[in-house]
N, C-alpha and C positions, 0 to 999 in steps of 0.2 A: 944147443939150447932147443927146447922144443916149443912149438907155437901152434896155436889154432889158426888156421888159415880160412877165411871167410871170404867167399866170392860170391857177387850177384851180377846177374845180367837179364836184360830183357830176352824173353824166349825167341823173338824174331832174329837176334843174333847169335842163336845156338851153333848154326854151322861155322861161322867165323870164330867164336870162342872154341868150338872143339878142334878146328885146326890149328889154332894158336897153342891149346894146352897139349895136343899131341907132340907138337914141336918142342915144347919145353919140357914134358915128362918122358918123351921118349928117350932122350938123352939127356938128364939133368944135368946142371952145370956142377962142377966141384963143390963140395961143401954142403950139399942139401939132399935130403932123402925124404920120400913121402913114406909115411909110416901107416896112413889110414886115410880113405877117401869117401865120403858119403854125399850125395845130390838129392835134394828135395824137389821133385816135379810137381808138387801140390801147391797148397797155400802153406807156405813154411812158417808165418808167425801171423795166426787169425788175430784180427783186430789192430794190427800194425799197420799203419799207412804206407804200405808198399804199392808199387802200381801192378796193376793187374799182369799176369803172365811174366812174373819175375821169377827165375829160377835160383835157387840157394846152394851152394856148394860149401861143405864143410869139410876141411883136411886137417890132419895131424900131420906136421912136418919136422924135421930136425935139420937146423941150419948152423953152420960154423960161423956164418959172416954176414954183415949187411949186404955185403955185394951178392953174395949167394942168393938172398932173398931178392934182390931188385932184378936179378937174372932171369928170376921165374915170374916176377910180379909184372915187369916192364911189357913184355909182350901180351900178356893178358889185358893189362890197362888198355894198350894199343887197339885191342879187338874189341873194347866197349864194358869191359868187366869193372866192377868196383870191388876193390881188393882191401882187406884188413888184416894184419898180422897181429895175434894176441899172445904174447909170451905166456907160458906154462910154468907155474911155479910148482915144482912137484913136492908134495908134502907126505910124509909118511901117515898112514891111516891112524894108528896108535900114535899119540904124543906130538899131534900136530898143534896144539896149544902151546907146547915147550918150544916147538920150532918156530912159531910165529913169535912168541917173546924174545927169542934169540935175535929173529931178523928185525925187530922193532928196536932192539938195543935197549 
């Protein structure tokens, strides 16, 4: 299943976060794959009450299990990162209303 992976951390912890991320993603655990990775080094959400100097990362990952997700998130959390995994429901562009109706039962 695909997930949007949102991570946020204080810019002062960037060295620790980079070290943890390098360990995790240099050889990811079985059952997980990074599909895309984006980092915002500016003001990611103007008007939202984020602390100054907060960095935000958005990734698209594919995970086979909760264990695979935990194996990638845990080292990042220990480094001071806030992590959210948001499941992605893939719908076809044409006919999305029909798929939604089927899913709602």
